[in-house]
C-alpha beads as a LAMMPS data file, in Angstrom:
LAMMPS data file: protein, C-alpha beads

451 atoms
450 bonds

1 atom types
1 bond types

-500.0 500.0 xlo xhi
-500.0 500.0 ylo yhi
-500.0 500.0 zlo zhi

Masses

1 110.0

Atoms # bond

1 1 1 -430.449 -207.322 -81.821
2 1 1 -434.141 -206.777 -82.561
3 1 1 -436.441 -203.830 -81.512
4 1 1 -439.418 -205.139 -79.746
5 1 1 -441.152 -201.682 -79.447
6 1 1 -441.812 -199.305 -81.898
7 1 1 -441.304 -195.558 -80.990
8 1 1 -442.160 -192.494 -82.786
9 1 1 -439.507 -189.761 -83.341
10 1 1 -441.217 -187.611 -80.728
11 1 1 -441.584 -190.215 -78.135
12 1 1 -437.907 -191.129 -78.626
13 1 1 -436.893 -187.703 -78.191
14 1 1 -438.687 -187.088 -75.163
15 1 1 -437.377 -190.270 -73.780
16 1 1 -433.930 -189.251 -74.346
17 1 1 -434.376 -185.937 -72.561
18 1 1 -436.052 -187.390 -69.462
19 1 1 -433.529 -190.291 -69.292
20 1 1 -430.046 -189.243 -70.472
21 1 1 -429.724 -185.426 -70.161
22 1 1 -429.743 -182.914 -67.339
23 1 1 -428.295 -183.084 -63.866
24 1 1 -430.789 -185.791 -62.954
25 1 1 -430.043 -188.202 -65.979
26 1 1 -431.159 -191.797 -64.976
27 1 1 -428.105 -193.813 -65.681
28 1 1 -429.264 -196.802 -63.709
29 1 1 -431.288 -198.069 -66.471
30 1 1 -428.373 -198.798 -68.710
31 1 1 -427.185 -201.666 -66.228
32 1 1 -426.518 -204.929 -68.081
33 1 1 -427.218 -207.096 -65.094
34 1 1 -430.717 -207.833 -66.001
35 1 1 -430.051 -208.573 -69.571
36 1 1 -429.754 -212.359 -70.750
37 1 1 -427.258 -213.572 -73.079
38 1 1 -428.163 -215.167 -76.417
39 1 1 -425.561 -216.717 -78.624
40 1 1 -425.375 -215.591 -82.176
41 1 1 -426.236 -219.200 -83.281
42 1 1 -429.579 -219.185 -81.631
43 1 1 -430.166 -215.778 -82.838
44 1 1 -429.761 -216.696 -86.258
45 1 1 -431.736 -219.788 -85.844
46 1 1 -434.863 -218.420 -84.247
47 1 1 -435.132 -214.988 -86.326
48 1 1 -433.159 -215.658 -89.596
49 1 1 -433.798 -219.354 -90.379
50 1 1 -437.207 -219.767 -88.894
51 1 1 -438.592 -216.292 -88.648
52 1 1 -440.754 -217.405 -85.822
53 1 1 -444.152 -215.910 -85.138
54 1 1 -445.588 -215.249 -81.841
55 1 1 -447.451 -218.477 -81.814
56 1 1 -449.767 -221.217 -83.340
57 1 1 -452.455 -218.552 -83.572
58 1 1 -450.133 -216.443 -85.757
59 1 1 -449.255 -218.732 -88.861
60 1 1 -447.823 -215.691 -90.685
61 1 1 -446.478 -215.809 -94.260
62 1 1 -444.961 -218.793 -95.965
63 1 1 -440.916 -218.716 -96.052
64 1 1 -440.262 -219.195 -99.645
65 1 1 -436.459 -220.001 -98.856
66 1 1 -437.775 -223.021 -96.585
67 1 1 -440.391 -224.112 -99.061
68 1 1 -437.573 -224.458 -101.587
69 1 1 -435.483 -226.506 -99.231
70 1 1 -438.428 -228.785 -98.535
71 1 1 -438.768 -229.188 -102.280
72 1 1 -435.206 -230.132 -102.732
73 1 1 -435.441 -232.657 -99.851
74 1 1 -438.585 -234.207 -101.434
75 1 1 -437.009 -234.404 -104.910
76 1 1 -433.951 -236.128 -103.444
77 1 1 -436.297 -238.818 -101.607
78 1 1 -438.075 -239.328 -105.049
79 1 1 -434.688 -239.842 -106.819
80 1 1 -433.394 -242.351 -104.144
81 1 1 -436.615 -244.494 -104.218
82 1 1 -438.508 -244.442 -107.433
83 1 1 -436.527 -247.094 -109.008
84 1 1 -437.026 -249.506 -105.771
85 1 1 -434.832 -250.951 -103.301
86 1 1 -432.177 -252.122 -105.908
87 1 1 -431.173 -248.340 -106.363
88 1 1 -431.841 -247.355 -102.784
89 1 1 -429.228 -249.924 -101.574
90 1 1 -426.507 -248.340 -103.617
91 1 1 -427.645 -244.869 -102.168
92 1 1 -427.288 -246.112 -98.623
93 1 1 -423.563 -246.765 -99.010
94 1 1 -422.896 -243.201 -99.242
95 1 1 -425.498 -241.716 -96.871
96 1 1 -424.894 -244.161 -93.940
97 1 1 -421.147 -244.094 -93.879
98 1 1 -420.203 -240.417 -94.218
99 1 1 -422.104 -239.369 -90.956
100 1 1 -419.837 -241.768 -88.801
101 1 1 -416.683 -239.907 -90.313
102 1 1 -418.173 -236.454 -89.268
103 1 1 -419.069 -237.598 -85.963
104 1 1 -415.513 -238.809 -85.462
105 1 1 -414.142 -235.603 -86.205
106 1 1 -416.575 -233.558 -84.234
107 1 1 -415.952 -235.811 -81.182
108 1 1 -412.309 -234.903 -81.285
109 1 1 -413.112 -231.133 -81.507
110 1 1 -415.681 -231.217 -78.871
111 1 1 -413.524 -232.921 -76.286
112 1 1 -410.766 -230.137 -76.612
113 1 1 -413.373 -227.296 -76.089
114 1 1 -413.957 -225.373 -72.862
115 1 1 -416.525 -226.898 -70.679
116 1 1 -416.916 -230.128 -72.389
117 1 1 -416.399 -232.064 -69.283
118 1 1 -419.479 -230.189 -67.875
119 1 1 -421.654 -231.427 -70.774
120 1 1 -420.309 -235.021 -70.500
121 1 1 -420.887 -235.210 -66.734
122 1 1 -424.517 -233.977 -67.326
123 1 1 -424.812 -236.748 -69.922
124 1 1 -423.496 -239.471 -67.970
125 1 1 -424.831 -238.662 -64.558
126 1 1 -428.489 -239.686 -64.420
127 1 1 -431.218 -237.643 -62.509
128 1 1 -433.405 -240.054 -60.798
129 1 1 -436.264 -237.728 -59.964
130 1 1 -436.907 -237.538 -63.713
131 1 1 -438.215 -241.118 -63.605
132 1 1 -441.432 -239.881 -61.859
133 1 1 -442.469 -237.994 -65.091
134 1 1 -444.438 -239.841 -67.682
135 1 1 -443.041 -237.581 -70.646
136 1 1 -439.535 -238.962 -69.874
137 1 1 -440.928 -242.534 -70.091
138 1 1 -443.116 -241.808 -73.408
139 1 1 -440.263 -239.846 -75.033
140 1 1 -437.422 -242.636 -74.113
141 1 1 -439.704 -245.600 -75.651
142 1 1 -440.612 -243.437 -78.585
143 1 1 -437.131 -242.679 -79.122
144 1 1 -436.041 -246.314 -79.193
145 1 1 -438.919 -247.067 -81.641
146 1 1 -437.888 -244.258 -83.940
147 1 1 -434.156 -245.235 -83.569
148 1 1 -434.615 -248.743 -84.642
149 1 1 -437.519 -248.013 -87.337
150 1 1 -439.944 -250.027 -85.140
151 1 1 -443.710 -249.687 -85.632
152 1 1 -443.276 -247.690 -88.903
153 1 1 -443.139 -250.459 -91.361
154 1 1 -439.649 -249.656 -92.718
155 1 1 -438.035 -252.756 -91.419
156 1 1 -440.540 -255.141 -92.421
157 1 1 -440.798 -253.661 -95.927
158 1 1 -437.027 -253.749 -96.443
159 1 1 -436.653 -257.138 -94.932
160 1 1 -439.186 -258.548 -97.324
161 1 1 -436.644 -258.119 -100.033
162 1 1 -434.364 -260.711 -98.722
163 1 1 -434.054 -264.263 -99.661
164 1 1 -436.108 -266.607 -97.591
165 1 1 -432.884 -268.137 -96.109
166 1 1 -431.388 -264.920 -94.987
167 1 1 -430.502 -264.779 -91.423
168 1 1 -432.629 -262.213 -89.985
169 1 1 -431.876 -263.153 -86.442
170 1 1 -428.088 -262.149 -86.707
171 1 1 -428.791 -259.009 -88.445
172 1 1 -431.432 -257.971 -86.289
173 1 1 -428.894 -258.275 -83.402
174 1 1 -426.437 -256.283 -85.436
175 1 1 -428.719 -253.662 -86.007
176 1 1 -429.463 -253.497 -82.328
177 1 1 -425.881 -253.128 -81.148
178 1 1 -424.758 -250.754 -83.879
179 1 1 -427.898 -248.401 -83.592
180 1 1 -427.206 -248.458 -79.724
181 1 1 -423.669 -247.840 -80.143
182 1 1 -424.221 -245.005 -82.455
183 1 1 -426.743 -243.161 -80.192
184 1 1 -424.392 -243.263 -77.189
185 1 1 -421.371 -242.058 -79.561
186 1 1 -423.444 -239.499 -80.762
187 1 1 -424.498 -238.520 -77.139
188 1 1 -420.903 -237.796 -76.459
189 1 1 -420.466 -235.564 -79.261
190 1 1 -423.355 -233.435 -78.750
191 1 1 -423.056 -232.987 -74.979
192 1 1 -419.483 -231.880 -75.198
193 1 1 -420.905 -229.225 -77.472
194 1 1 -423.361 -228.465 -75.086
195 1 1 -421.054 -228.215 -72.205
196 1 1 -419.038 -225.581 -74.223
197 1 1 -422.320 -223.435 -74.940
198 1 1 -423.010 -223.615 -71.418
199 1 1 -419.879 -222.223 -70.324
200 1 1 -419.674 -219.434 -72.978
201 1 1 -423.377 -218.337 -71.911
202 1 1 -422.875 -218.702 -68.115
203 1 1 -425.675 -221.184 -67.918
204 1 1 -426.304 -224.486 -66.399
205 1 1 -426.213 -227.395 -69.058
206 1 1 -429.959 -228.032 -68.273
207 1 1 -430.791 -224.650 -69.315
208 1 1 -428.951 -225.089 -72.690
209 1 1 -429.859 -228.484 -73.546
210 1 1 -433.613 -227.546 -73.988
211 1 1 -435.190 -230.461 -76.003
212 1 1 -436.269 -229.734 -79.596
213 1 1 -435.276 -229.997 -83.294
214 1 1 -433.255 -226.885 -82.820
215 1 1 -430.645 -228.357 -80.614
216 1 1 -428.945 -230.067 -83.515
217 1 1 -428.640 -226.801 -85.231
218 1 1 -427.415 -224.916 -82.040
219 1 1 -424.957 -226.985 -80.485
220 1 1 -422.921 -228.306 -83.316
221 1 1 -422.572 -225.059 -85.128
222 1 1 -421.321 -223.513 -82.169
223 1 1 -418.521 -225.876 -81.919
224 1 1 -417.660 -225.646 -85.674
225 1 1 -417.242 -221.917 -85.285
226 1 1 -414.064 -222.691 -83.271
227 1 1 -412.727 -225.023 -86.238
228 1 1 -410.242 -223.563 -88.590
229 1 1 -411.853 -223.539 -92.051
230 1 1 -415.378 -222.987 -90.651
231 1 1 -417.160 -222.666 -94.022
232 1 1 -415.681 -226.048 -95.026
233 1 1 -416.639 -227.784 -91.878
234 1 1 -420.005 -225.893 -91.944
235 1 1 -420.746 -227.530 -95.576
236 1 1 -419.741 -231.101 -94.487
237 1 1 -421.686 -231.014 -91.206
238 1 1 -424.952 -229.946 -92.917
239 1 1 -424.273 -232.294 -95.655
240 1 1 -424.145 -234.952 -93.089
241 1 1 -427.423 -233.685 -91.346
242 1 1 -428.825 -233.885 -94.884
243 1 1 -427.650 -237.506 -95.460
244 1 1 -429.254 -238.357 -92.090
245 1 1 -432.781 -236.884 -92.682
246 1 1 -433.126 -238.105 -96.277
247 1 1 -431.896 -241.556 -94.993
248 1 1 -434.866 -241.825 -92.508
249 1 1 -437.228 -240.047 -94.812
250 1 1 -436.825 -242.565 -97.801
251 1 1 -436.686 -245.442 -95.605
252 1 1 -439.817 -244.740 -94.050
253 1 1 -441.420 -243.828 -97.190
254 1 1 -440.332 -247.081 -98.851
255 1 1 -442.208 -248.988 -96.036
256 1 1 -445.508 -247.139 -97.001
257 1 1 -444.868 -247.776 -100.800
258 1 1 -443.947 -251.432 -100.338
259 1 1 -447.250 -252.025 -98.432
260 1 1 -449.378 -250.448 -100.911
261 1 1 -447.707 -251.874 -103.945
262 1 1 -448.002 -255.293 -102.586
263 1 1 -451.720 -254.806 -101.718
264 1 1 -452.645 -253.515 -105.171
265 1 1 -449.977 -254.865 -107.387
266 1 1 -452.063 -254.760 -110.646
267 1 1 -452.926 -251.258 -110.271
268 1 1 -449.103 -250.388 -109.729
269 1 1 -446.725 -253.009 -110.974
270 1 1 -448.832 -253.989 -113.877
271 1 1 -448.634 -250.382 -115.601
272 1 1 -445.755 -248.951 -117.298
273 1 1 -444.113 -246.412 -114.846
274 1 1 -446.735 -247.329 -112.170
275 1 1 -444.330 -247.405 -109.174
276 1 1 -442.592 -244.066 -110.408
277 1 1 -445.975 -242.288 -110.855
278 1 1 -447.279 -243.369 -107.691
279 1 1 -444.086 -242.529 -105.636
280 1 1 -444.244 -239.160 -107.444
281 1 1 -447.974 -238.440 -106.504
282 1 1 -447.204 -239.490 -102.790
283 1 1 -444.184 -237.282 -102.738
284 1 1 -445.900 -234.269 -104.337
285 1 1 -448.874 -234.739 -101.386
286 1 1 -446.381 -234.807 -98.591
287 1 1 -444.708 -231.933 -99.899
288 1 1 -447.746 -229.851 -100.004
289 1 1 -448.955 -231.042 -96.324
290 1 1 -445.229 -230.103 -95.219
291 1 1 -445.566 -226.462 -96.534
292 1 1 -447.674 -225.873 -93.330
293 1 1 -444.337 -226.352 -91.410
294 1 1 -442.377 -223.764 -93.228
295 1 1 -444.516 -220.774 -92.560
296 1 1 -443.582 -218.224 -89.876
297 1 1 -445.639 -220.152 -87.206
298 1 1 -444.630 -223.609 -89.032
299 1 1 -442.393 -224.378 -86.025
300 1 1 -445.293 -224.670 -83.622
301 1 1 -447.177 -226.739 -86.307
302 1 1 -444.079 -229.047 -86.587
303 1 1 -444.257 -229.247 -82.681
304 1 1 -447.713 -230.528 -82.889
305 1 1 -447.209 -233.169 -85.428
306 1 1 -444.012 -234.248 -83.619
307 1 1 -445.875 -234.719 -80.071
308 1 1 -449.053 -235.984 -81.039
309 1 1 -448.861 -237.697 -84.412
310 1 1 -445.420 -239.022 -84.918
311 1 1 -444.300 -240.201 -81.598
312 1 1 -445.818 -240.967 -78.181
313 1 1 -449.021 -242.768 -77.970
314 1 1 -449.594 -243.570 -81.497
315 1 1 -446.606 -245.428 -81.934
316 1 1 -447.098 -247.368 -78.254
317 1 1 -450.605 -248.460 -79.391
318 1 1 -449.364 -249.719 -82.776
319 1 1 -446.526 -251.482 -81.489
320 1 1 -448.839 -253.254 -78.689
321 1 1 -451.171 -254.623 -81.515
322 1 1 -448.336 -255.571 -83.648
323 1 1 -446.658 -257.546 -81.038
324 1 1 -450.055 -259.047 -79.919
325 1 1 -450.789 -260.092 -83.705
326 1 1 -447.545 -262.188 -84.069
327 1 1 -447.200 -263.598 -80.701
328 1 1 -450.965 -264.395 -79.855
329 1 1 -452.866 -264.304 -83.044
330 1 1 -450.334 -266.068 -85.370
331 1 1 -448.826 -267.941 -82.415
332 1 1 -445.421 -267.765 -80.887
333 1 1 -444.645 -271.608 -81.417
334 1 1 -445.769 -271.137 -85.142
335 1 1 -443.835 -268.253 -85.338
336 1 1 -440.706 -270.008 -83.941
337 1 1 -441.311 -272.856 -86.561
338 1 1 -441.296 -270.153 -89.303
339 1 1 -437.830 -268.883 -87.931
340 1 1 -436.296 -272.145 -87.931
341 1 1 -437.527 -272.952 -91.592
342 1 1 -435.658 -269.687 -92.456
343 1 1 -432.404 -269.655 -90.547
344 1 1 -432.203 -273.378 -89.828
345 1 1 -432.447 -273.151 -85.950
346 1 1 -434.642 -271.777 -83.135
347 1 1 -433.997 -268.351 -81.405
348 1 1 -433.445 -267.989 -77.785
349 1 1 -436.450 -268.805 -75.727
350 1 1 -435.931 -265.434 -74.133
351 1 1 -437.357 -263.735 -77.142
352 1 1 -440.818 -265.629 -76.469
353 1 1 -440.966 -264.037 -73.267
354 1 1 -440.255 -260.644 -74.821
355 1 1 -442.528 -260.901 -77.673
356 1 1 -445.606 -262.464 -75.640
357 1 1 -445.162 -260.664 -72.412
358 1 1 -442.724 -257.905 -71.808
359 1 1 -443.296 -256.030 -74.934
360 1 1 -447.068 -255.592 -74.801
361 1 1 -446.887 -255.099 -70.965
362 1 1 -444.095 -252.306 -71.520
363 1 1 -446.009 -250.478 -74.517
364 1 1 -449.254 -250.560 -72.774
365 1 1 -448.002 -249.616 -69.466
366 1 1 -446.031 -246.649 -70.551
367 1 1 -448.919 -245.463 -72.818
368 1 1 -451.185 -245.606 -69.686
369 1 1 -448.800 -243.969 -67.624
370 1 1 -448.306 -241.376 -70.100
371 1 1 -452.077 -240.983 -70.358
372 1 1 -452.774 -240.623 -66.542
373 1 1 -449.973 -238.181 -66.118
374 1 1 -450.641 -236.288 -69.433
375 1 1 -449.276 -232.667 -69.462
376 1 1 -450.306 -230.735 -72.675
377 1 1 -447.504 -229.758 -74.784
378 1 1 -445.474 -226.672 -73.898
379 1 1 -442.147 -225.356 -75.391
380 1 1 -440.161 -224.434 -72.200
381 1 1 -437.470 -223.077 -74.416
382 1 1 -439.836 -220.203 -75.671
383 1 1 -442.160 -219.995 -72.652
384 1 1 -445.165 -220.832 -75.053
385 1 1 -448.202 -222.619 -74.139
386 1 1 -450.264 -223.985 -77.039
387 1 1 -453.918 -222.961 -77.300
388 1 1 -456.682 -225.504 -76.725
389 1 1 -457.685 -225.795 -80.176
390 1 1 -453.994 -226.813 -80.971
391 1 1 -454.061 -229.841 -78.371
392 1 1 -457.427 -230.809 -79.958
393 1 1 -455.973 -230.929 -83.496
394 1 1 -453.187 -232.826 -82.017
395 1 1 -455.195 -235.439 -80.576
396 1 1 -457.057 -235.765 -83.902
397 1 1 -453.677 -236.452 -85.553
398 1 1 -453.051 -239.085 -83.018
399 1 1 -456.383 -240.811 -83.226
400 1 1 -456.342 -240.609 -87.056
401 1 1 -453.647 -243.463 -86.839
402 1 1 -454.676 -245.262 -83.548
403 1 1 -458.290 -245.835 -84.603
404 1 1 -457.368 -247.277 -87.820
405 1 1 -457.013 -250.911 -85.839
406 1 1 -460.181 -251.177 -84.148
407 1 1 -462.263 -249.756 -86.936
408 1 1 -460.527 -252.241 -89.325
409 1 1 -461.268 -255.082 -86.846
410 1 1 -464.737 -254.059 -86.752
411 1 1 -465.206 -254.065 -90.220
412 1 1 -463.737 -257.462 -90.753
413 1 1 -465.798 -258.944 -88.045
414 1 1 -468.911 -257.563 -89.732
415 1 1 -468.057 -258.906 -93.209
416 1 1 -466.963 -262.127 -92.289
417 1 1 -469.615 -264.988 -92.419
418 1 1 -470.258 -267.495 -89.674
419 1 1 -471.092 -267.874 -85.978
420 1 1 -469.428 -266.213 -83.138
421 1 1 -466.721 -269.023 -82.606
422 1 1 -466.414 -269.464 -86.318
423 1 1 -465.257 -265.713 -86.844
424 1 1 -462.828 -265.974 -83.840
425 1 1 -461.136 -268.770 -85.415
426 1 1 -460.917 -267.238 -88.938
427 1 1 -459.909 -263.685 -87.546
428 1 1 -457.840 -264.556 -84.488
429 1 1 -455.934 -267.526 -85.851
430 1 1 -454.970 -266.785 -89.238
431 1 1 -453.857 -269.637 -91.577
432 1 1 -450.393 -268.797 -92.357
433 1 1 -448.310 -270.999 -94.569
434 1 1 -444.638 -270.979 -94.418
435 1 1 -444.111 -271.494 -97.935
436 1 1 -446.753 -269.297 -99.615
437 1 1 -447.066 -266.404 -97.419
438 1 1 -443.528 -265.053 -97.568
439 1 1 -442.421 -263.664 -101.022
440 1 1 -439.027 -263.370 -101.723
441 1 1 -437.113 -261.087 -104.124
442 1 1 -433.898 -262.834 -104.502
443 1 1 -432.531 -260.376 -107.147
444 1 1 -432.399 -257.619 -104.711
445 1 1 -430.938 -259.505 -101.911
446 1 1 -427.072 -257.952 -102.396
447 1 1 -428.397 -254.296 -102.225
448 1 1 -430.605 -254.881 -99.352
449 1 1 -427.785 -256.522 -97.039
450 1 1 -426.532 -252.846 -96.693
451 1 1 -429.887 -251.606 -95.308

Bonds

1 1 1 2
2 1 2 3
3 1 3 4
4 1 4 5
5 1 5 6
6 1 6 7
7 1 7 8
8 1 8 9
9 1 9 10
10 1 10 11
11 1 11 12
12 1 12 13
13 1 13 14
14 1 14 15
15 1 15 16
16 1 16 17
17 1 17 18
18 1 18 19
19 1 19 20
20 1 20 21
21 1 21 22
22 1 22 23
23 1 23 24
24 1 24 25
25 1 25 26
26 1 26 27
27 1 27 28
28 1 28 29
29 1 29 30
30 1 30 31
31 1 31 32
32 1 32 33
33 1 33 34
34 1 34 35
35 1 35 36
36 1 36 37
37 1 37 38
38 1 38 39
39 1 39 40
40 1 40 41
41 1 41 42
42 1 42 43
43 1 43 44
44 1 44 45
45 1 45 46
46 1 46 47
47 1 47 48
48 1 48 49
49 1 49 50
50 1 50 51
51 1 51 52
52 1 52 53
53 1 53 54
54 1 54 55
55 1 55 56
56 1 56 57
57 1 57 58
58 1 58 59
59 1 59 60
60 1 60 61
61 1 61 62
62 1 62 63
63 1 63 64
64 1 64 65
65 1 65 66
66 1 66 67
67 1 67 68
68 1 68 69
69 1 69 70
70 1 70 71
71 1 71 72
72 1 72 73
73 1 73 74
74 1 74 75
75 1 75 76
76 1 76 77
77 1 77 78
78 1 78 79
79 1 79 80
80 1 80 81
81 1 81 82
82 1 82 83
83 1 83 84
84 1 84 85
85 1 85 86
86 1 86 87
87 1 87 88
88 1 88 89
89 1 89 90
90 1 90 91
91 1 91 92
92 1 92 93
93 1 93 94
94 1 94 95
95 1 95 96
96 1 96 97
97 1 97 98
98 1 98 99
99 1 99 100
100 1 100 101
101 1 101 102
102 1 102 103
103 1 103 104
104 1 104 105
105 1 105 106
106 1 106 107
107 1 107 108
108 1 108 109
109 1 109 110
110 1 110 111
111 1 111 112
112 1 112 113
113 1 113 114
114 1 114 115
115 1 115 116
116 1 116 117
117 1 117 118
118 1 118 119
119 1 119 120
120 1 120 121
121 1 121 122
122 1 122 123
123 1 123 124
124 1 124 125
125 1 125 126
126 1 126 127
127 1 127 128
128 1 128 129
129 1 129 130
130 1 130 131
131 1 131 132
132 1 132 133
133 1 133 134
134 1 134 135
135 1 135 136
136 1 136 137
137 1 137 138
138 1 138 139
139 1 139 140
140 1 140 141
141 1 141 142
142 1 142 143
143 1 143 144
144 1 144 145
145 1 145 146
146 1 146 147
147 1 147 148
148 1 148 149
149 1 149 150
150 1 150 151
151 1 151 152
152 1 152 153
153 1 153 154
154 1 154 155
155 1 155 156
156 1 156 157
157 1 157 158
158 1 158 159
159 1 159 160
160 1 160 161
161 1 161 162
162 1 162 163
163 1 163 164
164 1 164 165
165 1 165 166
166 1 166 167
167 1 167 168
168 1 168 169
169 1 169 170
170 1 170 171
171 1 171 172
172 1 172 173
173 1 173 174
174 1 174 175
175 1 175 176
176 1 176 177
177 1 177 178
178 1 178 179
179 1 179 180
180 1 180 181
181 1 181 182
182 1 182 183
183 1 183 184
184 1 184 185
185 1 185 186
186 1 186 187
187 1 187 188
188 1 188 189
189 1 189 190
190 1 190 191
191 1 191 192
192 1 192 193
193 1 193 194
194 1 194 195
195 1 195 196
196 1 196 197
197 1 197 198
198 1 198 199
199 1 199 200
200 1 200 201
201 1 201 202
202 1 202 203
203 1 203 204
204 1 204 205
205 1 205 206
206 1 206 207
207 1 207 208
208 1 208 209
209 1 209 210
210 1 210 211
211 1 211 212
212 1 212 213
213 1 213 214
214 1 214 215
215 1 215 216
216 1 216 217
217 1 217 218
218 1 218 219
219 1 219 220
220 1 220 221
221 1 221 222
222 1 222 223
223 1 223 224
224 1 224 225
225 1 225 226
226 1 226 227
227 1 227 228
228 1 228 229
229 1 229 230
230 1 230 231
231 1 231 232
232 1 232 233
233 1 233 234
234 1 234 235
235 1 235 236
236 1 236 237
237 1 237 238
238 1 238 239
239 1 239 240
240 1 240 241
241 1 241 242
242 1 242 243
243 1 243 244
244 1 244 245
245 1 245 246
246 1 246 247
247 1 247 248
248 1 248 249
249 1 249 250
250 1 250 251
251 1 251 252
252 1 252 253
253 1 253 254
254 1 254 255
255 1 255 256
256 1 256 257
257 1 257 258
258 1 258 259
259 1 259 260
260 1 260 261
261 1 261 262
262 1 262 263
263 1 263 264
264 1 264 265
265 1 265 266
266 1 266 267
267 1 267 268
268 1 268 269
269 1 269 270
270 1 270 271
271 1 271 272
272 1 272 273
273 1 273 274
274 1 274 275
275 1 275 276
276 1 276 277
277 1 277 278
278 1 278 279
279 1 279 280
280 1 280 281
281 1 281 282
282 1 282 283
283 1 283 284
284 1 284 285
285 1 285 286
286 1 286 287
287 1 287 288
288 1 288 289
289 1 289 290
290 1 290 291
291 1 291 292
292 1 292 293
293 1 293 294
294 1 294 295
295 1 295 296
296 1 296 297
297 1 297 298
298 1 298 299
299 1 299 300
300 1 300 301
301 1 301 302
302 1 302 303
303 1 303 304
304 1 304 305
305 1 305 306
306 1 306 307
307 1 307 308
308 1 308 309
309 1 309 310
310 1 310 311
311 1 311 312
312 1 312 313
313 1 313 314
314 1 314 315
315 1 315 316
316 1 316 317
317 1 317 318
318 1 318 319
319 1 319 320
320 1 320 321
321 1 321 322
322 1 322 323
323 1 323 324
324 1 324 325
325 1 325 326
326 1 326 327
327 1 327 328
328 1 328 329
329 1 329 330
330 1 330 331
331 1 331 332
332 1 332 333
333 1 333 334
334 1 334 335
335 1 335 336
336 1 336 337
337 1 337 338
338 1 338 339
339 1 339 340
340 1 340 341
341 1 341 342
342 1 342 343
343 1 343 344
344 1 344 345
345 1 345 346
346 1 346 347
347 1 347 348
348 1 348 349
349 1 349 350
350 1 350 351
351 1 351 352
352 1 352 353
353 1 353 354
354 1 354 355
355 1 355 356
356 1 356 357
357 1 357 358
358 1 358 359
359 1 359 360
360 1 360 361
361 1 361 362
362 1 362 363
363 1 363 364
364 1 364 365
365 1 365 366
366 1 366 367
367 1 367 368
368 1 368 369
369 1 369 370
370 1 370 371
371 1 371 372
372 1 372 373
373 1 373 374
374 1 374 375
375 1 375 376
376 1 376 377
377 1 377 378
378 1 378 379
379 1 379 380
380 1 380 381
381 1 381 382
382 1 382 383
383 1 383 384
384 1 384 385
385 1 385 386
386 1 386 387
387 1 387 388
388 1 388 389
389 1 389 390
390 1 390 391
391 1 391 392
392 1 392 393
393 1 393 394
394 1 394 395
395 1 395 396
396 1 396 397
397 1 397 398
398 1 398 399
399 1 399 400
400 1 400 401
401 1 401 402
402 1 402 403
403 1 403 404
404 1 404 405
405 1 405 406
406 1 406 407
407 1 407 408
408 1 408 409
409 1 409 410
410 1 410 411
411 1 411 412
412 1 412 413
413 1 413 414
414 1 414 415
415 1 415 416
416 1 416 417
417 1 417 418
418 1 418 419
419 1 419 420
420 1 420 421
421 1 421 422
422 1 422 423
423 1 423 424
424 1 424 425
425 1 425 426
426 1 426 427
427 1 427 428
428 1 428 429
429 1 429 430
430 1 430 431
431 1 431 432
432 1 432 433
433 1 433 434
434 1 434 435
435 1 435 436
436 1 436 437
437 1 437 438
438 1 438 439
439 1 439 440
440 1 440 441
441 1 441 442
442 1 442 443
443 1 443 444
444 1 444 445
445 1 445 446
446 1 446 447
447 1 447 448
448 1 448 449
449 1 449 450
450 1 450 451
């Protein structure tokens, strides 16, 4: 355990004399009833891996070991995408299939642990009182967006490499069912381990299952310790975590790269090693920014990015305007005509209602509800409240993404010539031709089918 108070030799000697020696020795302070149990896994995560400081105000030193691991992650990401999606598709064969094998093994072990039923009961039994909390709704919608890759550009970018007549409708439904099934399956795995942790620590599942990035590194390792050949299983488990992380990382980055390269083809495609150089530069910049999260106070910086920039209101805002652009600006009927020309039939009319009404209403409604019931970011697991300037910085991160849409809209309005009605016709009803607007990359279709 860690000594949180530094005593001089004289103070320590005097303390021993007054407390533990003599006829009036005060042995009552030796009671362990007031001590809280801390699992060795959590102790190792907080102090050895993260080396956490007291808060965002104390950034501390750079953790060189974590900086090295972050560098390795970005090098792997670069090697996965620098050659384009043809190479990326081959990588996904391994990174997407191996985690399912590990999850099946962990589920079998988790169900045999003491207290697993307690965790599964907590997982399957809903708490209706939570529905009044805005954070629950924002987190739920955000999780769906991240899980499916919505609003991040990854699906649009990767789908653009398919042939024109690829059945995207059937593939989209397949992705939905597989993704949702995987999420539910993974929930059974992790909550069986959380139930075991709660039983071992004598706490409720609600106390142990504190949300945060550390949960993955607390629940599963606690169960792996009970497996024979712990070292081997630990290697396989964290290899699975690496695959899942890198998978998400390079798919999201590919969406960004594809958008920029398509926008400026002559600057990148027209140059020798243009793509390789561009991808390398962006990865280096991203790594340098990421160094802020691997300091002693980096955990708090990461939480700010996660709460304000990478989730919540920014994604809801982007998804609202993306849906409006497709359903109302391009036009849902014209969009359906495009779909028929691609797959040979019209999708269900139900999707018209979803794209035109339910999705915009839900995204804007949840975002408004979240803003009205807004509560500043707080780390309950560590009893830490962020300073005011930290929240200001967090909102700056959110607005840096959200304001891009209205600012660019104002810019286009100013540079477009014509009267008010002519500008509206040009900007709000774009002329999208079926044959010319959708570029195809037929040679990459076989590899992209996996993605």
